[in-house]
Each structure stands twice: as C-alpha cells, then as structure tokens.
C-alpha positions as CSV (number, residue, x, y, z in Angstrom):
1,X,0.0,0.0,0.0
2,X,1.2,3.5,-0.8
3,X,2.4,5.8,1.9
4,X,1.3,9.4,1.4
5,X,2.9,12.0,3.5
6,X,2.6,15.8,3.1
7,X,6.0,17.3,3.1
8,X,6.9,21.0,2.9
9,X,10.4,21.6,1.5
10,X,11.6,25.2,1.9
11,X,14.5,27.1,0.4
12,X,15.2,30.3,2.2
13,X,17.1,33.3,0.9
14,X,19.5,34.1,3.8
15,X,19.7,37.7,2.5
16,X,16.0,38.2,3.1
17,X,15.4,36.1,6.3
18,X,12.3,37.6,7.9
19,X,9.8,37.4,5.1
20,X,11.3,34.0,4.1
21,X,10.8,32.6,7.6
22,X,7.3,34.0,7.8
23,X,6.4,32.4,4.4
24,X,7.7,29.1,5.7
25,X,5.6,29.3,8.8
26,X,2.5,30.2,6.7
27,X,3.2,27.2,4.5
28,X,3.1,24.8,7.4
29,X,0.0,26.1,9.2
30,X,-2.6,24.8,6.7
31,X,-1.6,21.3,7.6
32,X,-2.8,21.9,11.2
33,X,-6.3,23.3,10.9
34,X,-7.5,25.0,14.1
35,X,-3.9,25.0,15.5
36,X,-2.5,28.1,13.9
37,X,-2.6,30.1,17.1
38,X,-0.8,27.3,19.1
39,X,1.8,27.1,16.4
40,X,2.4,30.8,16.4
41,X,2.6,30.9,20.2
42,X,5.1,28.1,20.1
43,X,7.2,29.9,17.5
44,X,7.0,33.1,19.6
45,X,8.2,31.2,22.7
46,X,11.1,29.8,20.8
47,X,12.0,33.2,19.5
48,X,11.8,34.7,23.0
49,X,14.1,31.9,24.4
50,X,16.7,32.6,21.7
51,X,16.5,36.3,22.3
52,X,17.1,35.7,26.0
53,X,20.1,33.5,25.1
54,X,21.5,36.2,22.9
55,X,21.0,38.8,25.6
56,X,22.7,36.6,28.2
57,X,25.6,36.0,25.8
58,X,26.1,39.7,25.3
59,X,26.1,40.2,29.0
60,X,28.6,37.4,29.6
61,X,30.8,38.7,26.8
62,X,30.8,42.2,28.3
63,X,31.7,40.8,31.7
64,X,34.5,38.8,30.3
65,X,35.9,41.8,28.5
66,X,35.8,43.9,31.7
67,X,37.4,41.1,33.7
68,X,40.3,40.6,31.3
69,X,41.0,44.4,31.1
70,X,41.1,44.5,34.9
71,X,43.6,41.7,35.1
72,X,46.1,43.4,32.7
C-alpha cells in the first residue's frame, strides 16, 4: 500500500530572512487546521528563548571583556 505524507520543503534566501521565515511558517499552518494560534505561540516562545540566550551571551561577553581588562 502506498504511503502518502505531506512534506513541505523550503528554500530560504538568507539575505532576506524575515519574510522568508514568515512564508515558511505560513506554508506549514494549513496542515494543522485550528492550531495556527498554538503554532504561532510556540514559535513566539522559541524566539523569546533565543533572544534571551543572545542577551545573556552579550552580558557574559561584556563581563569577560571587563574582567580581562582589569587583570592586565
């Protein structure tokens, strides 16, 4: 018996990331009727986690720079 699976393959232009990522998200949501809000909330949470990681990384980098300049 044939196996049928919906697959979305996406090629993104890294020079234009925001609209490309948005288009990829919009391409996936029709496969999950009634769950678009949950998907978008999940994506939002993932983005917030990454932004927090970036913020912490900048803070840590700043602390390391200050520490190394003090030790000189």
